[in-house]
Backbone as ProteinMPNN parsed JSONL, in Angstrom:
{"seq_chain_A": "MADDVSKRNLTDVPKVLAILGSLRATSFSTAILRALCQEEGLGIPLTVKTLEEIPLYNEDLDTDPPQTAIAELRYEVQASDGVVIATPEFNHGMSGGLVQGAES", "coords_chain_A": {"N_chain_A": [[153.653, 14.01, 138.732], [155.659, 14.706, 137.033], [155.835, 16.085, 134.749], [157.236, 19.226, 133.528], [155.828, 22.427, 133.431], [157.131, 24.626, 132.491], [158.731, 23.846, 130.281], [157.192, 23.121, 128.1], [156.111, 23.504, 124.804], [154.855, 25.359, 121.896], [154.274, 23.448, 119.862], [153.795, 21.136, 121.181], [151.066, 18.521, 122.231], [148.206, 19.937, 123.274], [147.527, 20.059, 126.719], [144.772, 19.132, 128.239], [142.583, 19.31, 131.065], [139.73, 17.785, 132.138], [137.279, 18.337, 134.483], [135.063, 16.65, 136.774], [132.002, 17.471, 138.039], [129.953, 16.233, 139.131], [129.388, 13.495, 141.362], [128.318, 11.148, 140.846], [128.432, 7.677, 139.463], [127.087, 7.203, 137.008], [126.41, 9.373, 135.752], [125.101, 12.189, 133.62], [127.083, 14.045, 132.989], [129.141, 12.64, 133.468], [129.218, 10.892, 131.438], [129.407, 12.435, 129.144], [131.924, 13.496, 129.234], [133.578, 11.232, 129.237], [132.564, 10.352, 126.753], [133.681, 12.249, 124.952], [136.361, 11.899, 125.411], [136.721, 9.707, 124.13], [136.267, 10.471, 121.372], [137.746, 10.565, 118.509], [137.975, 12.241, 116.545], [138.467, 14.74, 117.891], [141.059, 15.449, 118.55], [142.344, 16.539, 120.606], [143.681, 15.204, 123.803], [141.808, 14.229, 126.601], [142.161, 14.478, 130.17], [140.444, 13.186, 132.574], [139.241, 14.092, 136.013], [138.217, 13.3, 139.04], [136.085, 14.772, 141.784], [136.036, 12.816, 143.855], [137.934, 12.595, 145.992], [138.512, 14.957, 147.088], [137.664, 16.753, 149.701], [135.106, 18.753, 151.207], [135.34, 22.278, 151.218], [137.057, 23.489, 154.101], [138.101, 25.746, 156.43], [139.745, 25.2, 158.719], [141.173, 23.075, 157.834], [142.526, 23.788, 155.453], [145.671, 23.804, 155.087], [149.04, 24.07, 155.072], [151.823, 22.394, 154.037], [149.325, 21.448, 151.451], [146.557, 18.927, 151.875], [147.025, 15.808, 150.273], [145.617, 14.904, 148.058], [144.561, 17.685, 147.55], [146.716, 19.169, 146.749], [147.635, 17.613, 144.502], [145.174, 18.101, 142.659], [145.487, 20.733, 142.364], [147.843, 20.7, 140.921], [147.615, 19.618, 138.794], [145.737, 21.233, 137.147], [147.485, 23.466, 137.131], [149.329, 22.338, 135.598], [147.867, 22.041, 133.198], [146.863, 22.656, 129.883], [144.52, 23.988, 129.7], [140.949, 23.985, 131.07], [138.282, 21.83, 131.321], [135.23, 21.823, 132.581], [132.557, 19.861, 133.593], [129.462, 19.637, 135.059], [126.514, 18.938, 136.521], [123.321, 20.81, 136.924], [122.598, 22.517, 139.684], [119.825, 23.176, 141.663], [119.723, 25.581, 139.992], [122.299, 26.297, 139.726], [125.877, 25.629, 140.382], [127.135, 22.27, 141.268], [127.123, 21.556, 144.814], [129.581, 20.204, 145.68], [131.33, 21.0, 143.561], [131.53, 23.43, 143.964], [132.795, 23.843, 146.455], [134.888, 22.394, 146.002], [136.354, 23.777, 144.362], [137.223, 25.978, 146.115], [139.205, 25.131, 147.342]], "CA_chain_A": [[154.101, 15.288, 138.863], [156.947, 14.839, 136.473], [155.92, 16.988, 133.711], [157.338, 20.431, 133.828], [154.922, 23.122, 132.455], [158.05, 25.582, 131.636], [159.203, 23.314, 129.264], [156.158, 22.836, 127.278], [156.016, 24.529, 123.663], [153.297, 25.709, 121.171], [154.331, 22.149, 119.053], [153.316, 20.034, 121.925], [149.73, 18.654, 121.916], [147.618, 20.625, 124.68], [147.143, 19.212, 127.817], [143.477, 19.631, 128.894], [141.992, 18.545, 131.989], [138.396, 17.819, 132.386], [136.964, 18.205, 135.921], [133.581, 16.311, 136.663], [131.342, 18.233, 139.195], [129.23, 15.297, 139.757], [130.136, 12.238, 141.952], [127.376, 9.916, 140.574], [129.346, 7.448, 138.208], [126.102, 7.078, 135.754], [125.464, 10.964, 135.659], [125.143, 12.589, 132.037], [128.188, 14.957, 132.762], [130.527, 11.751, 133.294], [128.967, 10.379, 129.931], [129.575, 13.477, 128.111], [133.41, 13.561, 129.252], [133.883, 9.865, 128.762], [132.524, 10.223, 125.23], [134.8, 13.169, 124.56], [137.615, 11.419, 125.567], [136.925, 8.599, 123.011], [136.165, 10.902, 120.262], [139.007, 10.583, 117.742], [138.275, 13.716, 115.564], [138.717, 15.727, 118.762], [142.601, 15.719, 118.334], [143.032, 16.938, 122.051], [143.079, 14.105, 124.811], [141.472, 14.937, 127.927], [142.567, 13.78, 131.396], [139.327, 13.564, 133.631], [139.535, 14.063, 137.289], [136.827, 13.513, 139.755], [136.51, 15.59, 143.145], [135.707, 12.088, 145.116], [138.906, 12.599, 147.259], [138.367, 16.446, 147.323], [136.982, 17.314, 150.92], [134.424, 19.907, 151.14], [136.198, 23.21, 152.013], [136.982, 23.646, 155.735], [139.295, 26.539, 156.557], [140.524, 24.51, 159.549], [141.979, 21.705, 156.861], [143.371, 24.52, 154.555], [146.906, 23.576, 155.632], [150.341, 24.352, 154.231], [151.264, 21.982, 152.744], [147.809, 21.125, 151.719], [146.403, 17.816, 151.991], [147.709, 15.208, 149.086], [144.42, 15.096, 146.875], [144.212, 18.878, 147.163], [147.788, 19.383, 146.119], [147.59, 16.794, 143.245], [144.435, 18.81, 141.817], [146.266, 22.299, 142.183], [149.207, 20.759, 140.173], [146.932, 19.05, 137.653], [145.182, 22.548, 136.914], [148.627, 24.12, 136.697], [149.812, 21.671, 134.499], [147.278, 21.963, 131.914], [146.721, 24.119, 128.991], [143.052, 24.286, 129.378], [140.185, 22.998, 131.938], [136.861, 21.762, 131.074], [134.515, 21.419, 133.737], [131.21, 19.391, 133.173], [128.612, 19.747, 136.335], [124.993, 18.933, 136.622], [122.795, 21.957, 137.484], [121.892, 21.885, 141.155], [118.97, 24.782, 142.048], [120.046, 26.791, 139.138], [123.779, 26.501, 140.004], [126.784, 24.403, 140.202], [126.629, 21.394, 142.528], [127.898, 21.918, 145.926], [130.966, 19.685, 145.508], [132.436, 21.424, 142.569], [131.773, 24.798, 144.172], [133.405, 23.645, 147.309], [136.263, 22.091, 145.596], [137.103, 25.17, 143.688], [137.867, 27.144, 147.381], [140.305, 24.452, 147.935]], "C_chain_A": [[155.131, 15.598, 138.064], [156.933, 15.603, 135.341], [156.308, 18.676, 134.025], [156.804, 21.462, 132.842], [155.976, 24.056, 132.125], [158.592, 25.032, 130.706], [158.419, 22.718, 128.096], [156.395, 23.781, 125.979], [155.216, 24.38, 122.956], [153.298, 24.262, 120.312], [153.957, 20.809, 119.899], [151.568, 19.962, 121.767], [148.975, 19.099, 123.41], [147.317, 19.861, 125.494], [145.799, 19.899, 128.333], [142.87, 18.495, 130.179], [140.606, 18.757, 132.389], [138.02, 17.609, 133.923], [135.1, 17.619, 136.121], [133.277, 16.9, 138.123], [130.561, 17.263, 139.938], [129.878, 13.645, 140.4], [129.627, 10.848, 141.526], [128.301, 9.066, 139.354], [128.482, 7.262, 136.83], [125.645, 8.458, 135.527], [125.981, 11.378, 134.102], [126.468, 13.337, 132.171], [129.343, 13.982, 132.713], [130.519, 10.851, 132.049], [129.625, 11.037, 129.149], [131.186, 13.467, 128.391], [133.89, 12.438, 128.665], [133.926, 10.035, 127.177], [133.499, 11.115, 124.547], [136.039, 12.725, 124.543], [137.876, 10.29, 124.356], [136.994, 8.998, 121.586], [137.435, 11.345, 119.483], [139.115, 11.924, 116.87], [138.435, 14.668, 116.477], [139.976, 16.353, 118.6], [143.209, 16.414, 119.743], [142.662, 15.772, 122.943], [143.025, 14.969, 125.857], [141.842, 13.968, 128.887], [141.07, 14.159, 132.136], [139.772, 13.098, 134.943], [138.001, 14.296, 137.949], [137.119, 14.132, 140.839], [136.04, 14.181, 144.148], [136.543, 12.237, 146.311], [138.943, 14.117, 147.631], [137.311, 16.642, 148.468], [136.235, 18.426, 150.614], [135.138, 20.909, 152.0], [136.014, 23.228, 153.468], [138.17, 24.538, 155.875], [140.175, 25.925, 157.514], [141.738, 23.59, 158.942], [142.667, 22.515, 155.921], [144.856, 24.603, 155.094], [148.252, 24.033, 154.52], [151.339, 23.298, 154.757], [149.968, 21.367, 152.792], [147.791, 19.551, 151.68], [146.554, 16.907, 150.435], [146.851, 15.172, 147.841], [144.273, 16.953, 146.459], [145.177, 19.233, 146.221], [147.91, 18.659, 144.693], [146.286, 17.758, 142.218], [145.032, 20.239, 141.445], [147.058, 21.971, 141.106], [148.591, 20.476, 138.863], [146.492, 20.391, 136.867], [146.36, 23.385, 136.428], [149.267, 23.853, 135.607], [149.288, 21.729, 132.984], [147.155, 23.377, 131.083], [145.442, 24.689, 129.021], [142.335, 23.19, 130.628], [138.811, 23.062, 131.448], [136.09, 21.362, 132.204], [132.736, 20.895, 133.23], [130.527, 19.143, 134.647], [127.258, 19.642, 135.943], [124.535, 20.406, 137.311], [121.875, 21.454, 138.598], [120.892, 23.116, 141.645], [119.515, 25.666, 141.224], [121.537, 27.297, 139.409], [124.666, 25.412, 139.547], [126.525, 23.771, 141.588], [127.552, 21.85, 143.485], [129.271, 21.605, 146.19], [131.885, 20.579, 144.758], [132.76, 22.826, 143.352], [132.898, 24.786, 145.646], [135.207, 23.408, 147.102], [137.168, 23.264, 144.76], [137.838, 26.171, 144.534], [139.104, 26.395, 147.599], [141.892, 25.071, 147.576]], "O_chain_A": [[155.646, 16.704, 138.23], [158.032, 15.855, 134.847], [155.57, 19.29, 134.795], [157.161, 21.478, 131.664], [155.64, 24.506, 131.03], [159.152, 25.87, 130.0], [158.915, 21.952, 127.269], [156.909, 24.876, 126.211], [154.58, 23.33, 123.053], [152.153, 23.891, 120.052], [153.848, 19.684, 119.411], [150.865, 20.887, 121.361], [149.249, 18.56, 124.483], [146.773, 18.821, 125.122], [145.773, 21.049, 128.771], [142.779, 17.268, 130.153], [140.281, 19.808, 132.941], [138.529, 16.658, 134.515], [134.135, 18.2, 135.625], [134.026, 16.849, 139.098], [130.441, 17.334, 141.161], [130.685, 12.907, 139.833], [130.178, 9.763, 141.71], [128.815, 9.699, 138.432], [129.033, 7.183, 135.732], [124.502, 8.655, 135.115], [127.004, 10.969, 133.554], [127.106, 13.172, 131.132], [130.374, 14.259, 132.101], [131.489, 10.204, 131.655], [130.437, 10.488, 128.405], [131.75, 13.406, 127.299], [134.581, 12.525, 127.65], [134.926, 9.917, 126.468], [134.112, 10.681, 123.572], [136.829, 13.13, 123.689], [138.952, 10.069, 123.8], [137.521, 8.317, 120.707], [138.068, 12.355, 119.79], [140.161, 12.51, 116.59], [138.593, 15.757, 115.925], [140.09, 17.576, 118.514], [144.387, 16.749, 119.868], [141.512, 15.335, 122.92], [143.69, 15.969, 126.125], [141.878, 12.771, 128.604], [140.669, 15.32, 132.215], [140.45, 12.089, 135.141], [137.061, 15.025, 137.631], [138.316, 14.206, 141.12], [135.662, 14.496, 145.276], [136.104, 12.074, 147.45], [139.542, 14.368, 148.677], [136.122, 16.687, 148.152], [136.673, 19.149, 149.72], [135.508, 20.678, 153.151], [134.922, 23.003, 153.992], [139.246, 24.115, 155.453], [141.38, 26.029, 157.283], [142.869, 23.426, 159.4], [143.611, 21.898, 155.426], [145.147, 25.693, 155.586], [148.159, 24.248, 153.311], [151.658, 23.371, 155.944], [149.483, 20.857, 153.802], [148.832, 18.923, 151.484], [146.121, 17.498, 149.445], [147.322, 15.385, 146.724], [143.959, 17.39, 145.351], [144.863, 19.567, 145.079], [148.342, 19.344, 143.766], [146.591, 18.041, 141.059], [144.995, 20.721, 140.313], [147.113, 22.821, 140.217], [149.012, 21.057, 137.863], [147.069, 20.522, 135.787], [146.242, 23.988, 135.361], [149.711, 24.656, 134.786], [149.922, 21.557, 131.943], [147.271, 24.563, 131.39], [145.205, 25.758, 128.458], [142.785, 22.119, 131.036], [138.233, 24.118, 131.19], [136.504, 20.358, 132.784], [131.946, 21.605, 132.608], [131.149, 18.391, 135.398], [126.877, 20.307, 134.979], [125.262, 21.026, 138.087], [120.977, 20.614, 138.656], [121.502, 24.107, 142.047], [119.857, 26.713, 141.775], [121.887, 28.474, 139.323], [124.439, 24.555, 138.692], [126.019, 24.254, 142.601], [128.596, 22.431, 143.188], [130.06, 22.369, 146.746], [133.001, 20.893, 145.172], [133.891, 23.308, 143.416], [133.714, 25.694, 145.799], [136.219, 23.873, 147.628], [138.384, 23.432, 144.67], [138.7, 26.959, 144.145], [140.071, 27.013, 148.045], [142.888, 24.531, 148.056]]}, "name": "protein", "num_of_chains": 1, "seq": "MADDVSKRNLTDVPKVLAILGSLRATSFSTAILRALCQEEGLGIPLTVKTLEEIPLYNEDLDTDPPQTAIAELRYEVQASDGVVIATPEFNHGMSGGLVQGAES"}
């Protein structure tokens, strides 16, 4: 958490956070994001974050300060110039883990 968002300027390489909505190691979403990270012509490095440590939303656990994994995810989103979300379709919508993680 050492990067200070306020000190960034337009000449910096953009920081893009990629969030995986799938927890399965061999999912297509995971493969796509990993391939994007290795794509040299992209010119923008991606940091991939999984939701493995993010619990399903429970208002009883929505504390101040938040749990460590939630605080880290919030910081990573705030410190990023952009966010890419890759998630499988689940019954014509986003996966439950991603929806719940977004509420954290």
